[in-house]
C-alpha positions, -999 to 999 in steps of 0.1 A, spaced: 61 -67 -160 80 -30 -145 95 -28 -106 72 -6 -81 77 11 -51 43 7 -31 44 30 3 11 22 18 -1 42 48 -20 20 76 -48 27 104 -28 18 141 -57 -4 149 -47 -37 149 -73 -52 135 -75 -20 108 -38 -28 95 -44 -60 95 -74 -67 75 -63 -37 52 -31 -57 42 -51 -88 43 -73 -64 16 -42 -51 -4 -22 -87 -8 -52 -103 -26 -54 -71 -46 -27 -74 -57 -22 -113 -63 -53 -105 -84 -37 -88 -110 -7 -109 -106 17 -89 -86 48 -105 -78 60 -87 -39 97 -87 -37 98 -73 -8 82 -58 29 96 -35 47 78 -24 84 90 9 87 69 9 124 46 42 135 58 72 127 37 110 131 21 118 97 36 146 77 -3 165 77 -38 148 93 -50 122 66 -88 110 77 -84 127 111 -50 114 119 -21 123 131 1 86 133 -4 61 110 20 22 105 44 29 76 49 -4 55 70 -3 20 72 -27 -6 89 -38 -37 61 -52 -65 70 -66 -104 36 -55 -116 23 -48 -153 21 -12 -156 -22 -10 -171 -25 -28 -141 -16 3 -117 -53 24 -131 -70 -8 -116 -52 -5 -87 -57 28 -77 -99 26 -78 -100 -9 -56 -77 5 -34 -92 41 -32 -123 14 -20 -101 1 9 -114 20 43 -83 2 61 -54 21 39 -47 60 52 -27 66 18 -10 46 -6 16 57 -37 28 43 -66 73 47 -81 83 35 -101 123 15 -100 144 28 -126 165 -2 -140 
């Protein structure tokens, strides 16, 4: 398992944020990912408009996950309409 940072931008609407977060955590649990740390970064302006949104709620997760599962998660996250944007970044050991 490798360590990754997962930056996620959720919609500002509370119900969409809650549903999107629950689904994201369930998807991570399905691939046996270990969430080490969660940083709530708050509501911020987006650098450019995404899905007709100019603001989003940023959350940074530090996770340990099998690299082969990243491709599967990428496909699953694209289907989650309650995620505005996400990015996996591998951390150095």
